[in-house]
C-alpha positions in Angstrom: -30.5 -18.4 -65.8 -28.6 -15.5 -64.2 -25.9 -16.5 -66.1 -28.2 -16.1 -69.5 -29.1 -12.7 -68.3 -25.6 -11.9 -67.3 -24.4 -12.9 -70.7 -27.3 -11.4 -72.8 -26.6 -8.2 -71.0 -22.8 -8.2 -71.6 -23.7 -8.4 -75.2 -26.0 -5.9 -75.7 -23.4 -3.5 -74.3 -20.7 -4.7 -76.2 -23.1 -4.4 -79.2 -24.1 -1.1 -78.1 -20.1 0.3 -77.7 -19.2 -1.4 -80.9 -22.3 0.3 -82.7 -20.9 4.0 -80.9 -17.7 3.1 -82.2 -18.7 2.5 -85.7 -20.6 5.8 -85.8 -17.7 7.9 -84.5 -15.0 5.9 -86.9 -17.2 5.2 -90.0 -16.7 8.7 -91.3 -13.0 9.1 -90.5 -12.7 5.5 -92.6 -14.5 7.0 -95.3 -13.5 10.4 -95.7 -12.0 11.6 -98.8 -8.6 13.1 -98.8 -8.6 16.7 -97.3 -8.0 19.5 -100.6 -4.5 20.3 -101.0 -3.2 22.9 -98.4 -2.6 25.7 -101.5 -6.1 25.8 -102.0 -6.9 26.4 -98.5 -4.4 29.2 -98.7 -5.8 30.8 -101.9 -9.1 31.3 -100.3 -7.5 32.5 -96.9 -5.6 35.0 -99.5 -8.6 36.2 -101.4 -10.9 35.9 -98.4 -13.1 39.5 -97.4 -13.4 38.0 -93.6 -12.2 35.2 -91.6 -13.2 33.8 -88.1 -12.2 31.2 -85.6 -14.4 28.2 -84.8 -14.1 27.4 -81.1 -14.5 24.4 -78.7 -16.2 26.2 -75.9 -19.6 27.2 -78.3 -22.7 26.8 -75.7 -24.0 23.2 -77.3 -20.5 22.0 -78.1 -19.7 18.9 -76.0 -17.0 16.2 -76.2 -18.5 14.5 -79.4 -19.2 18.0 -80.9 -16.8 20.1 -81.8 -14.5 22.4 -84.3 -11.5 24.8 -83.5 -9.7 26.5 -86.4 -9.8 29.6 -88.7 -12.2 29.4 -91.2 -11.7 32.0 -94.1 -15.2 33.5 -96.2 -14.0 35.0 -99.6 -16.9 35.5 -102.3 -16.8 32.3 -103.6 -15.2 29.9 -101.5 -15.1 28.8 -97.9 -11.9 27.4 -96.3 -11.2 25.8 -93.0 -8.0 24.7 -91.1 -7.9 23.1 -88.0 -10.0 20.2 -86.7 -13.6 19.3 -86.1 -14.6 16.3 -84.2 -15.6 13.6 -87.0 -19.3 12.9 -87.6 -21.4 11.5 -90.2 -23.0 14.2 -92.6 -22.0 17.4 -91.7 -23.3 20.5 -93.9 -22.0 24.1 -94.0 -24.3 27.0 -93.6 -24.4 30.7 -93.6 -26.7 32.6 -91.2 -27.7 36.3 -90.7 -27.7 35.5 -86.8 -25.4 34.2 -84.8 -25.7 30.6 -83.5 -24.4 28.4 -81.2 -27.1 26.1 -80.3 -29.5 23.5 -81.8 -32.1 25.6 -80.3 -31.5 28.7 -82.2 -30.1 26.7 -85.0 -33.5 25.9 -85.7 -35.6 28.7 -84.9 -33.0 30.6 -87.2 -32.9 27.7 -90.2 -35.4 29.4 -92.6 -33.0 32.2 -92.9 -30.2 30.3 -93.5 -28.4 28.9 -96.5 -26.9 25.8 -96.9 -23.7 25.9 -98.9 -22.2 22.7 -99.0 -21.0 19.5 -97.2 -18.1 19.0 -94.9 -16.4 15.5 -95.2 -13.3 15.9 -93.8 -12.2 17.0 -90.7 -8.9 18.6 -90.6 -9.5 21.3 -93.5 -12.3 21.6 -95.9 -13.1 23.9 -98.8 -16.8 24.7 -99.9 -17.0 26.4 -103.3 -20.0 28.9 -103.4 -22.6 29.3 -106.1 -23.3 32.7 -107.5 -26.5 33.1 -105.6 -24.9 33.5 -102.3 -23.8 36.8 -100.9 -21.6 36.4 -98.1 -22.7 39.8 -96.8 -26.2 38.8 -96.3 -24.7 36.8 -93.9 -22.3 37.2 -90.4 -22.0 33.1 -89.0 -20.6 29.9 -90.5 -22.0 26.8 -88.8 -21.1 23.4 -89.4 -24.4 21.1 -88.7 -24.8 17.1 -88.4 -28.2 17.0 -90.6 -28.7 12.9 -89.8 -28.9 13.7 -86.1 -29.7 17.3 -85.7 -26.7 18.4 -83.9 -24.6 21.6 -83.7 -21.0 21.3 -84.1 -19.6 24.2 -84.3 -20.0 28.3 -85.7 -18.1 31.6 -86.0 -19.1 34.7 -86.6 -17.4 36.4 -89.3 -18.5 40.0 -89.4 
């Protein structure tokens, strides 16, 4: 009986570890190719604002973080750096600085979702004509599936 319990427990632990590794690795395996660096540099050249994603945000941790430069132009946002891989990342603009899940949920109704983040070392998101970057001051990466704050940067 002890052996059966031990085997069951060990298999459940291995299954849980495998599931967790799958959640971490799957976004990396299925992510599309990152946009060319020339496209990101073009966004940087015309950007009205730039800011930094930093790992030391209040709700960032070893699985949920970003570090690098984000450039904000009137028609696009570009990023060069590194994001912790994960599923279903969305890019938001907020009129208030946000660095916690609680703040994100509190201000979400005043934010605009501008696109998806599918790559983790650089990305580019095109902005629709309806988005006025002057009405916002913070760019946020958010995981929709798990309701998890990843990172943010205040650009003005």
